[in-house]
MARMAR-166056 format. One record per residue (C-alpha): x, y, z; residue number from 1; residue in one letter. Coordinates in steps of 0.05 Angstrom, whole numbers, plus 32768, in hexadecimal, padded with zeros to 4 digits. Layout:
+------+------+------+-----+---------+
|    x |    y |    z | num | residuo |
+------+------+------+-----+---------+
|    X |    Y |    Z | NUM |       a |
...
+------+------+------+-----+---------+
//
This chain:
+------+------+------+-----+---------+
|    x |    y |    z | num | residuo |
+------+------+------+-----+---------+
| 7DF1 | 7F2A | 8288 |   1 |       m |
| 7E30 | 7F46 | 82B2 |   2 |       e |
| 7E62 | 7F76 | 828E |   3 |       i |
| 7EA0 | 7F3F | 8292 |   4 |       e |
| 7E71 | 7F0B | 8276 |   5 |       e |
| 7E5E | 7F42 | 823E |   6 |       l |
| 7EA8 | 7F4C | 8231 |   7 |       y |
| 7EBB | 7F0A | 822E |   8 |       k |
| 7E83 | 7F00 | 81F2 |   9 |       e |
| 7EA2 | 7F39 | 81CF |  10 |       i |
| 7EE6 | 7F13 | 81CD |  11 |       i |
| 7ED1 | 7ED8 | 81BD |  12 |       l |
| 7EA9 | 7EED | 817F |  13 |       d |
| 7EE2 | 7F18 | 8168 |  14 |       h |
| 7F12 | 7EDC | 8175 |  15 |       y |
| 7EDA | 7E9D | 814E |  16 |       q |
| 7EC0 | 7ED7 | 811B |  17 |       n |
| 7EFA | 7F07 | 810F |  18 |       p |
| 7EEB | 7F44 | 80EB |  19 |       r |
| 7F24 | 7F57 | 80AF |  20 |       n |
| 7F3E | 7F1B | 80B4 |  21 |       y |
| 7F6B | 7F01 | 8073 |  22 |       g |
| 7F93 | 7F20 | 8042 |  23 |       d |
| 7F7F | 7F5F | 800E |  24 |       l |
| 7F68 | 7F53 | 7FC9 |  25 |       d |
| 7F9F | 7F71 | 7FB1 |  26 |       l |
| 7F84 | 7F64 | 7F5F |  27 |       s |
| 7F47 | 7F8E | 7F74 |  28 |       s |
| 7F4B | 7FD1 | 7F4E |  29 |       n |
| 7F35 | 7FF5 | 7F8F |  30 |       f |
| 7F86 | 7FEA | 7F9C |  31 |       y |
| 7F9F | 7FD7 | 7F60 |  32 |       r |
| 7FE4 | 8007 | 7F63 |  33 |       g |
| 7FB3 | 8041 | 7F80 |  34 |       a |
| 7FCC | 8044 | 7FC7 |  35 |       y |
| 800A | 802E | 7FFD |  36 |       p |
| 8009 | 7FEB | 8002 |  37 |       f |
| 8023 | 7FDA | 804D |  38 |       c |
| 802E | 7F98 | 8074 |  39 |       t |
| 804D | 7F8C | 80BB |  40 |       a |
| 8055 | 7F52 | 80E3 |  41 |       e |
| 8064 | 7F3F | 8129 |  42 |       g |
| 8062 | 7F0E | 8165 |  43 |       e |
| 806A | 7F04 | 81AB |  44 |       n |
| 809B | 7ED3 | 81B6 |  45 |       s |
| 8086 | 7ECC | 8200 |  46 |       l |
| 8046 | 7EAA | 81EB |  47 |       c |
| 804D | 7E9B | 8198 |  48 |       g |
| 8017 | 7ECC | 8188 |  49 |       d |
| 801E | 7EEC | 8140 |  50 |       a |
| 8001 | 7F19 | 8119 |  51 |       i |
| 8005 | 7F32 | 80C9 |  52 |       y |
| 7FE1 | 7F6F | 80B0 |  53 |       l |
| 7FD6 | 7F8C | 806B |  54 |       q |
| 7FB9 | 7FD2 | 8068 |  55 |       f |
| 7FB3 | 800C | 8033 |  56 |       f |
| 7FC5 | 804E | 804D |  57 |       i |
| 7FA6 | 8088 | 8021 |  58 |       e |
| 7FAC | 80D0 | 802B |  59 |       d |
| 7FCF | 80CC | 8071 |  60 |       g |
| 7F8B | 8095 | 807C |  61 |       k |
| 7F8B | 804E | 808C |  62 |       l |
| 7F59 | 8034 | 8053 |  63 |       i |
| 7F59 | 7FEB | 8058 |  64 |       d |
| 7F79 | 7FBA | 8088 |  65 |       i |
| 7F7E | 7F71 | 8090 |  66 |       k |
| 7F99 | 7F48 | 80CE |  67 |       f |
| 7FB0 | 7EFC | 80C5 |  68 |       k |
| 7FCF | 7ED4 | 8106 |  69 |       g |
| 7FD2 | 7E9F | 8137 |  70 |       e |
| 7FD2 | 7EA0 | 8182 |  71 |       g |
| 7FA1 | 7EAA | 81B7 |  72 |       c |
| 7F56 | 7ECC | 81BB |  73 |       a |
| 7F6C | 7F04 | 81D5 |  74 |       l |
| 7FA2 | 7F0F | 81A8 |  75 |       s |
| 7F75 | 7F04 | 816B |  76 |       l |
| 7F35 | 7F27 | 8186 |  77 |       a |
| 7F64 | 7F68 | 8190 |  78 |       s |
| 7F7B | 7F65 | 8152 |  79 |       a |
| 7F35 | 7F61 | 8132 |  80 |       s |
| 7F1C | 7F9E | 815D |  81 |       i |
| 7F5D | 7FBF | 8150 |  82 |       m |
| 7F49 | 7FB8 | 8101 |  83 |       t |
| 7F06 | 7FD1 | 8108 |  84 |       e |
| 7F13 | 8005 | 8130 |  85 |       m |
| 7F54 | 8026 | 8106 |  86 |       v |
| 7F33 | 801D | 80BC |  87 |       k |
| 7F1F | 8066 | 809E |  88 |       g |
| 7F4E | 808C | 80D8 |  89 |       k |
| 7F81 | 80B6 | 80C8 |  90 |       t |
| 7FC9 | 80A0 | 80DE |  91 |       l |
| 7FC8 | 80D9 | 8115 |  92 |       e |
| 7F86 | 80BF | 812F |  93 |       e |
| 7FA7 | 806F | 8128 |  94 |       i |
| 7FE4 | 8080 | 814F |  95 |       e |
| 7FB5 | 80B1 | 8185 |  96 |       s |
| 7F89 | 806E | 818B |  97 |       l |
| 7FC7 | 8044 | 8195 |  98 |       i |
| 7FEC | 8071 | 81C8 |  99 |       n |
| 7F9B | 806F | 81ED | 100 |       k |
| 7F97 | 8025 | 81EF | 101 |       v |
| 7FE0 | 801C | 8209 | 102 |       k |
| 7FCF | 804D | 823D | 103 |       l |
| 7F90 | 8021 | 8253 | 104 |       i |
| 7FB7 | 7FEC | 824F | 105 |       l |
| 7FED | 8004 | 8285 | 106 |       e |
| 7FB1 | 8019 | 82B2 | 107 |       g |
| 7FC1 | 805E | 82A4 | 108 |       k |
| 7F82 | 8072 | 8282 | 109 |       e |
| 7F3A | 8065 | 827F | 110 |       e |
| 7F19 | 8038 | 8247 | 111 |       s |
| 7ED6 | 8065 | 8221 | 112 |       s |
| 7E9D | 8059 | 8202 | 113 |       d |
| 7EC3 | 806F | 81C2 | 114 |       e |
| 7EEB | 802F | 81BC | 115 |       l |
| 7EB6 | 8000 | 81B3 | 116 |       g |
| 7EC9 | 7FB7 | 81BD | 117 |       d |
| 7F05 | 7FCD | 81CF | 118 |       f |
| 7EF1 | 7FCE | 8216 | 119 |       q |
| 7EE2 | 7F84 | 821B | 120 |       a |
| 7F30 | 7F7F | 8220 | 121 |       l |
| 7F44 | 7FBF | 824B | 122 |       e |
| 7F40 | 7F88 | 828E | 123 |       g |
| 7F7E | 7F69 | 8273 | 124 |       v |
| 7FA1 | 7FA9 | 8296 | 125 |       k |
| 7F98 | 7F74 | 82D2 | 126 |       n |
| 7FBD | 7F3F | 82AD | 127 |       l |
| 7FFF | 7F55 | 829D | 128 |       p |
| 8011 | 7F1D | 8270 | 129 |       v |
| 7FDF | 7F20 | 8245 | 130 |       r |
| 7FE6 | 7F6B | 8236 | 131 |       i |
| 801A | 7F60 | 8203 | 132 |       k |
| 7FE9 | 7F2A | 81DE | 133 |       c |
| 7FB0 | 7F67 | 81DE | 134 |       v |
| 7FE9 | 7F9A | 81CD | 135 |       l |
| 8009 | 7F69 | 8193 | 136 |       l |
| 7FDE | 7F84 | 8158 | 137 |       a |
| 7FE2 | 7FCD | 816D | 138 |       w |
| 8028 | 7FCC | 816B | 139 |       t |
| 8033 | 7FA6 | 812C | 140 |       v |
| 8006 | 7FDE | 810C | 141 |       l |
| 8032 | 8016 | 8130 | 142 |       e |
| 806D | 7FFC | 8113 | 143 |       d |
| 804D | 7FF2 | 80D3 | 144 |       g |
| 803D | 8043 | 80D2 | 145 |       i |
| 807E | 804C | 80E3 | 146 |       r |
| 8097 | 802C | 80AB | 147 |       d |
| 806D | 8048 | 807E | 148 |       y |
| 8085 | 8087 | 809F | 149 |       k |
| 80C9 | 807A | 808E | 150 |       k |
| 80B7 | 806B | 804D | 151 |       k |
| 8090 | 80A7 | 8030 | 152 |       i |
| 80C1 | 80D4 | 804C | 153 |       s |
| 80FE | 80F1 | 8020 | 154 |       p |
+------+------+------+-----+---------+
//
């Protein structure tokens, strides 16, 4: 199987079977009042893709994340991949990862094995009109983290 076919299968799998899709169970004792609950949302006005994120942060680490949304296969697959990649990471690690993803899609940096399934989306850098589809979930998370930091800073 050629690498392009494998990448198409990965994207299709994340689109058809998205990971971390839905709402966080806010009634769970795990979450009840213990951690900052954050939300963020955004849309790509060019194509109508929309992503809504819910996440919890504890001690500077994103401990859980869910997404909902509608849009193209690239947008939803990217959101699914992103949620898998950021869960359990510190905010600094996530911000570094978001920057790396942007550089890859701008063609300024190469992808690496450490990015796992995200490598399947790297080819989008050759389709400028689709880059925003892949970046939507990442920029929504970036905005959500920025809002969180504003709320906790005195």
